[in-house]
N, C-alpha and C positions, 0 to 999 in steps of 0.2 A: 402202922400197913401202908400208909399213904407214902411216907418216907420211901417203906421196901421195894413197894410197887415203881415209885420211880428211878430207884437204883437199878433194879430188875430189866425195865423198861430201857435204858439208856446205856447199860453195860453193854460192851461189846460192840454196841454199833455205831458206827461211823458217819454219824449226824454230820459232821464240823466239814468233811471233805464233802458230801453228797450235797450239804445244802449250799454250798455254792462260797463259802467266807464270810457269808452272814452272821452264822453261830446260831446258837439256840440260846432261851431265857426260858425256863422255868420260874414264875410267880406264884409262892404261896401265899395264898389269904386263908389263916388257920384262925377260927375263934379260940381264945385264949380260956374260955369256959367251958369248955367240951367235957361230958359227962363220960365213961367210962360206956361201951357200947359192945352188949352182946350179939357176937356176930359170928361166920366162919372164915378166919381172916384169910383163911387162902382163899378162900372163892372171891372177897372183895378183892385180893392181890390181883385176880386172874380178869376180873370187869376190869380194874382200872388200867395193868397192863394193856388189855386192849384196845382201851379208851384211847391210852397215850398213844400207841403205834399206829391207830385209825390219825392220830391228828398230826403227828409227822408225817405219814402218807399224803396226808392232802396237803400240808404246805408244799411238800417237796413237790407233787402234782401242781401244785399252780403257775399255769404258765404266765401267767402276767405279773409272778414275782419277781423281783429284784435282784441280781445278784448280790449286793449288797443287804439286804430287808435281812431284818433279827427275825428268826421264827421265835413265838413266842407261845407258851401253853400258858394260863392260867388254871392255878389250882384253887378252890374256894372250899372248906367247912366250914359250916355253919348250925350255930343251935338253933332249930324252931322247935315250936312246942309239941313235945310227944317224939318228936325223930330231929335226925342229923341228916342236912341236905349238904349232899356234894355236888360241885359242878365242876365241868372242866370245857374248859373254852380255848380255840386257839385264834391266832391269826390267818388262818387257810382259806381258800375262796369260796367256803358254806357250801352248802348241799341246794342241787338243782332243786325246783319246783317238781321234776318228776319222782327226784329222791325224798323228799319229804313225805 
């Protein structure tokens, strides 16, 4: 599900030319012992696509970003007691206190 969301998020998206040459790095930190999960794959994919696109938009909107900076999005999947944790982190400017 996560790999499909990554592929759909960046297919047809000309991030490299818009990013000013630094490029994009997707870091995958997936726990190898994850069990199968009962969920609605299309709904999870849609949430992931929205989060990934938000990350890209935030990175590109960062006026303090240098031309050669690499945009980095880290996706983590971890096994927790009773659930699976999904984390998405980017090296964009972060949220303002008002947004938080």
